[in-house]
N, C-alpha and C positions, 0 to 999 in steps of 0.2 A: 576486373575486380579493383576495388579501391586500393591505392598504394598503402601498404602497411608500414608499421613503424621502422622496421629494419631498412627498408628501401629509402624511406624519408631521411633517416639518419645518414645514409650514404650520400644522398643528395646534398644535405646540409653541410656535411663535412667537406664536400667538394665545392662549397660556396655557391650552391645552385640558386640560392635566393637573391643573389646580386642581380639588380636590374629588374626583378620581378615585383609585381604589385597586385594586391587584391583587386579583382574586377567587380566583386560583389561582396558586401560586408557580411551578409547572412547572420545578423545579430539576433539572438533570442534572449529575452523577449524583445520584440521590435521596438526601437525607440520612437519617441513622439516626433522628432524632427531630425533629419539628416541632410546636411548640405555638403556635397562633395566639392572640394576645391582643386586648385592647380598645384602640381608639384608633389614631392614626397618628403617625408621626414626619414632620414636614414639612421636606423639604430646601429650604432657603431662604438668602437672603443672611445672612452672618455665620457660616456653617458653618465649622468648622475640624477638623483631624485632630490628635489628641493622642497623642503617643508619647514614650517616654523617650529615644529616639534620633531626632533630627530628620533624620538621614541614612539612616534605615532604608529598605530598598528597598521593602517592601510599602506603607509609608506614602506614599512618593514616587510609586510606581506608581498607587495609588488616587487621589492628588492629580491626576496627569496625566489619568486617565480622567474624573474629575469636572470638571476645568477645561475639557476639550474638550466636555463636555455641558452645563454650566451657564452661565447668563448672568451669573455673578459669580465672583470668585476664591475658591478654597478654600486656606487656608494649612495648613502643617504646623508644629505648635508642641509645646513640651514642657510647656506649662501651659494651664489652662483660660481661655477668653475670656469674661469676665463679660458676661452678656446674650445670648451666642450659643449655638448648638447645636454638639454635638461628636460626632465618631466617635472612639472611644477604644480604643487597643490596650492590653491588660493581660496580664501574665504569670500563668499558673496552672499550676503544675507537676503538678497532679493530672490534667490533660488528657493523653490518650495522644499519642504522637508523631504529628505531622501532623494531629492533630485540632484542633478549635476549638469554641468556643461563641459564637454570634452572637446578641446580644440587642438587639432594637429596641423601645424604649419611646417614649412621647410626648416625653421630654426628650432622650434620647441614644441613640446606637448604640454598643454595646460588642463588640469582638472579643477574646476571651480565647483564649490558646494557650500551650503549653509550649515551642514551638520556632518557628523561622522558617517551616518548611513549613506548620504549622498556621495561622500568621498569614496567609501568602499565600493559603491555601485559604479562610480566612474571608473575605478580600477577594473571591475569585472568587465565592463564594456571594452576598455582598452585591451585587456587580455584577449578578447575575441577578435582583435585585429591582428594578432600574431598567429603563427601556425598552431593548429589544434593540439599538437604534441607538447605545447607549453604546459598543459595540465598533467602530463604523465609523470613528472618528477624525474624523468630520465635526462641525463646530461646530454644536451643536444649540440653544444659548442657552435652555435651560429656565430659567424664572424661579422656579418652585417645583415640587416633586414630592412626593407623599405616599407613604410606605412604611408598610404596615400593621404594627402591633405583632406581633412574633413572637419566639420563642426557638428557635434551631436548635442542637442538640447533635449533633456529627458527628465521625467518625473512620474511617479506612480499614479495610477487612476484611483486605487484604493489604499488606505493606510494599513489594512489587515490583509496579508497574503500568506495563508497558512497551509500547513500539512499536519494531519493527525496520524500518529503512529501508535498502534496497539502493541504494547510490550508485555501484556499479560498473557495472552494466548500463546504467543511465541516470544521468547525472551531474546533480546538483542543485546550483545555486550557493548561496552562503552566505545570501543574502537569503531564498531559498526555505526553507533549513533553519531560519532564524530564525522564519519563519512557522509551520513545523511545530512548533517549540518553543513558540511562543505558543499555538497551537491545542491542543497536548497539555496545557499547563499550565492552560488554561481549563477543561479536563476532569479536572483533578487526577491526571493521569498523571505519573510521576516517573522513568522510565528511557527513554532514547533509545539503542537499540542500533544503531550504525552499521556496516553491512556494507561495510567500506572496500576490500576486495580481492576479486577474483574473476577468472575467465578474461578478462573483457572490459574491465578497467581497474583500475589501481592509483591510489588516490585520496588518499594522504597522503604528504607530503614526508618522506623519510628522508635526512638530510644525509650519512650515511656512504655511501649508495648513490644518488646523484642520478639515475642512469639509470632507476631505478624509476618516477620521474615524467617524466623527459625522454622516455622511450620507452614505458614501461609504462602511462602514463595516457592513451594515445591509440590510436585504431584508425582504419583507413581503407585505401584501396587501396595506398598507398605507405608504410604504417606497419608496425611490427613485428607488431602484432596486426591481423588482418584485420577488415573490416567485419562487423558482426552486428546483428541486431534492427532493421533498417531505419535504421541510423545513417548509411548512405550511403557513397559512395566518398571523399567529402571527409574531411579530418581531423576527428575527433570525440573529445571527452573533456574532461579537466580534472582538477585536483587541488586540495587544500587545503594551503597552507603551514603550517608548525608555528605561526607567529604567528597566522594566521587561525584555526586550530583552537583555540588557547588562548583567543582572544577569544570564539569560539563557546561554548566550555566555560564561560567566565565568564557569558555571556549566559544559558546554560541553568541554571547554579547559582543565579543570582538568582531564577529561576522554579522552584526546587526540582526541577530535573531533572538527573540524572546521565547523562553521555554515556559509553557503554561501547563501546570499539573492538573490531572483529573483524578479524583477519588470518587468513583461511581457510586451513587447512593439514591434511594435506599435499597434498590434491587441490584442485580449483577454482583452480589456480595458474598458468594460462597467462601472465598478465600479469607474473609474476615469473620463471617458468621460461624464458620467451622472452628476458628481459633477461639473466639470468645464463648461460643456455645449458647449462653443464656441471653443473647441479644435479639433472638427471634421471638416470634409470638408463641412458639411451641404448638401451633396448630398445623393442620395439613390440608392439602388440596390434591385433586387429581389433575389439575391443570399445570403443566410444566411451563417454565419460562420460555422466552423466545428461542433460547439455545438449548432447551431440554432439561434444565436443572430444576431441582426442588430445594426448598428450605434455604433460599438465598436472599431473603428480604429481611431487613432490620424492622423490628417492632417500633412503631412510631408512638406507642402509648406508654412505654417504659421511660420514665423520666431519667433513670440512671444512664440510658443510652446516650442522651444528649451530652452528658459530661464526657463520656468516652470520645464521642465524635468531636467535641470541642477541643479536647486534648490533641487528637490527631490533626485536626485542621490548624491548630496553633503551631505544631511542629512544621507542617507543610508551609505555613506562612513565613516561618523563620528561615526555611531553606530557599524558597523561591522568591526572588525580588519582583517577579511579575505582579502587576496590580490585580490579576485575576486568580481566583481559586475556582476550579470547575468541579461541580458536584454531580455531573452526569444527569441523573434523574429520569432516565428512560426505562421503558419496558418493565414496569413494576407489576407483579401479580398481586392484585388487591385481595384475593381470597383469604390470605392469611389474616389480614386485618379484620375481615368480616366476622370471623369466629372468635376473635381475641377480646377478652373482657377489658384489658387495659386500653385497647384501641377504641372499643365501644364507649368506654368511660370518657375518653377525650372527645369523641363525637358528641356525646350528651353535653359535656361541659362547654364546648365551643359552638354548639348549635348547628352542627354539620348534618345535612340531610342524607348524603350518600357517602359510602365508604371511600369512593374515589376522591372526595374532598379532603380526606386525610393526607393525600399526596400534596395538595396545595398547602395544607397546614405545616407539613414537614418541611417543604421547600422554604416557606417563610421563616421557620425556626432556623434553618441553616443560613438563610440570608442574614439574619440578625447576628449570628455568631461570626460570620465572615466579615460583615461590616464593622463589628466591634474590633476585629483584628486589623482593621485598616485596609481591607481588600474589597474587591468587587466580585460578587457572585456571578459565575458563568455556568451554563448548563445546556443540555440538549433542549429542543423546543418543547418537550413534555413539561418543562418547569413552568411554562406560561399558560398551560391549559386552564388553570383555575384563577388566573389573574392575581391582582394584589401585590405585584412586585414593585420594588423600588425602581425609580426611573434609570438608575445606573446598571441594574442587573442585566446581564448580556446573554442573549439567546443564540445558540448555534442551530439553525434550521436544517434538519436532516430529513424529515419525513417527506417533505414536498416543498415546492416553491410557494404554495398557498400558505403553508405553516409559517414561512418567512413573512409573508404579507400580514398574516394574523398577528404575529409578534410586533411588527412595525406599527400596525394600526393601534396596538395597545401602548405604544410609546417606548418599546424596549430597543436598545441598540442590538443589532442583529448581524451575525456572520452567516453567510449562505454556504451550506454544504449539502445541497439537494442530492440525495442518494442516487436518483435516477440519472445523474450526470457525473457525480463527483466521488462515488465510492469505487476506488480503484482495485478493490478485491473482486469486482465483477469481471465476467469474461470479456475479452476483446471480441471474440466471435464464438458461435456455438460449438466450434471444433476445439476450442481451447479450454484449459482448466480455469476454474473460478466459479463464483456464484453467478446467478442470473436473476435472483428474486427482485432486485430493484430495476435492473435493465441489463441488456448486453451493451457494453460501452466501448465501441471502437474509438480510435483517436479523433476522428472528425466529430463524433458526438460530444465528447468532453470539450473540444475546442469551440463548438457551436454555442456553449452555455454562456449566458450573460447574467450576472447577479441581479440585474434589474428587470429581467425578462418577465413578461406576463404580470407586471405590477402597474397599478395606476396610483402613483404616489405624488404628493405635493413636493415641492422643493425641500421643505423642512423635513418631510418624512424620508426623502432620499438620503438625507444626512445621517439617518439612523442605520443605513446599510454600511457597516464598517468595512466589509470586504468579502472575501471568498476563501474557502478552505476545501481541500480534498482529504479523504480519509482512507487509511489502509487498515482494515480488520484482518487479523493474522491467523485465524484458525486453519487456513489452508497453506500457510507459508513454511511448514516444517520441511517440505521437500518439493521439488528438487533444490539443491543448494542455490542460494541467492535468488529464489523465486520472487522475493519481494521486489527486487530491482526490476525484474521482468514486468511485474504488474504496475509498478510506479512510473517507469520510463519507457517511452517518451511522453506519457500522459502528464507528468509533472511539468514538462516543457510547455504543454498547452495551458496548464493551470497558471504558469508564470505569466503567460501572455494575457489570460483572462484578468488577472489581478493587477498587472502593471500597465499594459498598453491601452491607449485610447481606443474606445469602441470603434471609431471610424477607421482605425488602422488595421483592424483584424480581417484577415482573408486567409481561408484555410489552404488554398492552393499555394499562395505565397509562403505561408508557414511551413507547409510540407516541403516545398522547394528548399527553404533554408535548412531544414533538418537534413535532407539527403545531400545537399551540396557541401555542407560544412559541419553542421551541429552533431550529426551522428559520429563524425570523427572526434569531436570534442568529448562527447559522452564516452566514447571508447577510450580516449586518453585519460579521462577521469577515473577509469577503472570500473565503469558501470556495465553490468551484464543486462543491457536493455533489450527490449523485445525487437526482434527483426521481423519485418512484415513478410508473410509467405506469399508466394505467387498464386495466381488463380489459374486453375487448369480445367479444361473442358475437353470432352472427347466427341469429335464431330467428323463424320464421313471417314472413318478409319484413321483419323489423325488426332494426336494429342496436341492441343493448342494451349500454349503457356503465355499468360500475360504477366509481365514483370511488374513488381510493386513500384518500381521507379526505374528510370532509364538506365542507370549505371549498375543496377542490381546483377549479381552473379547467382544464377540458379543451377544447382547440381541435382542429379537424379540417379535413381537405381532402377533396375528392371526385375528385381526378385522380391519386391515387397518389403525390403528392409529400409531403414532410415538412411538417407544419404550422409556421407562423411566428407571431410575436406579433400579426399582423394577421388570422390565419385566424379562421373562425367559431368562436364559443364554443358548445360542446355544452350544450343546455338541455332536452333531452327527446327525444321519439320521433323516430327517423329511419327512414322506410320507403323501401326501395330494392330493386331487382332486380340491382344491380351492387355488391354489398358489397365485392368485391375492390378497388374503386377508392378506398375510404375509408382514411384514416390518422388516428390520434388521438395527441395528446401532452398531458401535464399541464404547465401553465406555472406556475411559481412566480414568475417574473419575466420580463421581456422576453427576457433572454439566458440564462435558467436554466430548462431544461425537461427533460422525460423523453425517452427514445427514442421514436420514432414506432412505434406498433403498429397492427395490423389485427385483424380478427375472428379469434379463435383457431381457429374451426372452418370457416374459408373457405380454399380453395386459391388462393393469390395468383398463382402462375405455372402456365402450361400448357406444360410443356417437351415438345419433340419428342425421340423416342428412336430414331433410325435406327440400323441395323446399322453397326458401325464396327470397324476394326482399328487397331492402333497399331504404328508402327515407330519405333525410336530407336537411336542409337549410345551412349546413356548407360547405364552399368552400374547396375543396381538392387540394392538390398539383398536378400540371399538370402531373407528372409522376406516380401518383397513379390511380388505376382503382377501382371504387366503387364496381364493380362486384366481386372483390376478396373477398368481405365479404359474398358472397353467396356460396363459394366453400368448406367450412369446412376444408380448408387447414390451419392448425394452425401455419404454418411457414410464412403465408402471413399476411400483415397488410396494412392498408390504412392510409396515412398521410395527415393531414390538411395543408393548406397553411399558416395559421397563428394561433395565440393564440385563444382559444375558448372564446365565449362571453356568458354572462348570457342570458337564454331564448332559446338558440339554442338546437336543438334536432336531434337525429338520430334514426330511427325506423326500426326494422326488422319485416317484415310482412310475415307470413307463408301462403303458398297457401291453405293449409288446417289446421285447428286447430291441435295442436300437443299434444298428451298425453305423459306426462313426469313427472319425480320426481323433478329434479332440472335443473336450467339453470344458467350457469356461464357466466358472462359478463366480460371478460378480456379486458383491454386496455393497451396501452404502448407497449414496445418492449417485444417479447417473452423471458421469463426467466429473464428480466431485468426491474426493477421498474424505467422506464424512459419514459417521455413524454406521460403520460396517463391522464385520467380524474381524477382530484384531487378534484373538486368541482362539485358535481352533484349526481343524484340518478337514479335508474331505476324504471320504472313502466311497468305493463303488463296488457293485456286485453284478456278476453275470447271471446269477440265478435268483436274486432277490433275498437270499438267505445268508450266504457267506460273503463277507465284505473284505475288500483289499484296501489297506490304508494308502492314501495318496498324499498330495502335497499339503503342507501347512499353509494357512492363509498368510499372504504377504501384502501389506497395504490394502487389505480388504478383498483381495482377489486370490483365487486358487484355480489350478488347471489340472485336468486329467488328460495325459498325452499318450502314455504307453498302453494303448488299448488293444487287447489281443482277441476279443470276441464281442458280440453284441452286448450292450449294457442294459441291464434290467432296472437298476436303481442307483441313485447318487445321494449320499447322505452328508450333511454338514454336522460335525461334532464340535461342540464348544468345550474348551479346556479350561478357560478362565473368563471372568467377566470382560466384556468388551470395553473399549475406551470411550464410550459415549453413554449418554443416559437412556438411549434406546438404540435399536439396530434396524437397518433396512435390508430386506432380502429382495432379490431380483429374479427375473426369469433366466433359465439356463441358456447359454449360447452354444449350440451343438453344430459341429461341422463334420 
């Protein structure tokens, strides 16, 4: 097992680093050019940081990191200390923006750059030459430490290297956002796109319209916005005051990160349309939005709406120094406009042939407002569907790589965020939690992405590709704790290399080697609950064969079907058994950081009973659903309701003959995804089909019947309150 912090501390205190030197730099993202030299620079007492400005953030940041790690103080000075060693910051205007040259000799360390970004990134690379524990903040008391002589010349491939975080569906407090900013900057990412508004919460204070946060920032049983995504019946939410956001912006700017705000328009707007009430068309549709909501689209025909929107955008422009204001613009249900007299009047006045063209009209109106505020409009690739944009308006291509090409061919600056590679709320593997509608995205898939792939562009068109961005939508991030970190890391490490490193320097095997040799240790010291790779297990010729995810991995296992813990047996070789279904395996990086538990891939773990059954319900199902699918025992099938559940509704499974069994599992929602299930209800069961016994209440969309004393004739789901989604999915019973 990798040496953990306590042991490393003991070694450091014993001066174990004397005479040692890194044999592999394992830098992430990989630099453009590394030239290893002769000799070492010894970090020792008397070291100082030399800079022309002793208040420079990068110098003070480096000083803080070193002072927490070393057993002696490091000063920041504007002059050389006779007899001591130095880390020197120098200006070199020949170095590209955000680039740096790090030179380590026996005498000094020099970081040369042409701007603050390059200076900061030079520091980040220097820190990766120290023990990984330098990121922990723990007092290490290193007495001396050798760094091998090296020259690193480095600069980013793309100027835009971003991460989008949805803070509407799951609210993240300021401390957590600061952590993400730290982690991004450690990996040389420089754009944080905050998805501040959506149907499920408004997250930024607008002083002219305080109800947006007084009411729109909260959801719950007694709130304006109903519960969603397992946030529960209690009040859930939060928001950032303008003062707090300005402080966060400053924190990010010091670390070379620009925060870009998104106010998603004109769809995905339930948190604002509910607050204002009269800003919608007042029409209806049977077509829900992509996430199942209704009445969440602003009317584009009401002139009064544009004044409200201008007021909001004006405040956003005053808060965020970013040149961009992002209006989203995606996934709009046009049916509301089709029936609206105000929208129809605009179509007639503007000579628009199709209701969809109203979207282009609205986007251009927003563009004028944003440009008047001195900002550049940004939005998802939907905003360029109808053309006519100013040449500065910037597109984030999410639907596909081809949408990025389309945007570029229209002359729009474009950031690539192809969902099929860069949506990190997707599953790593089919066995893990997460969405899969865009793709299943293991680490090697995201690493394989290139922003210019499958494009035939001229050199001038290539200049319109600003860079790359990954995105985390957070409807599934409510649990388990810190699940967002699991989804983001180490994928964000791959993203960093896509955006920073030269295309010719990318190699997945080398990247993975750098992760396991050193960078996982860094992530752990940063305090990140990253995903640990599980082993691969197969059962062949009475033997369980385990393939480690990397050579130094520690795999623990159990023999009773339970998940392994830090005290479970360590896998060390051959396991011969005739009950392979009882074994579970996990990779352990640390006591509290381990992979999901896996079993042998080619072994059936459950032996479900499939008795004949029929289903009765008073719940109206979606017209494309077939209630008979709940009698097939096909666990990939589900039946969806037409609307939110109501208290008192029931759905009953009635067996043709009473079923002798040990347990009955009643799953609801999506398969493998805690999404649109029964959040308020319980199960009851009957031995005779007439008299029912109350069983478990649903917990996170699941319920179980375990204490079964006789053959079961029927199982009933009873709804006690509306569910926390705009529809509900029922599944087949799992009977053992």
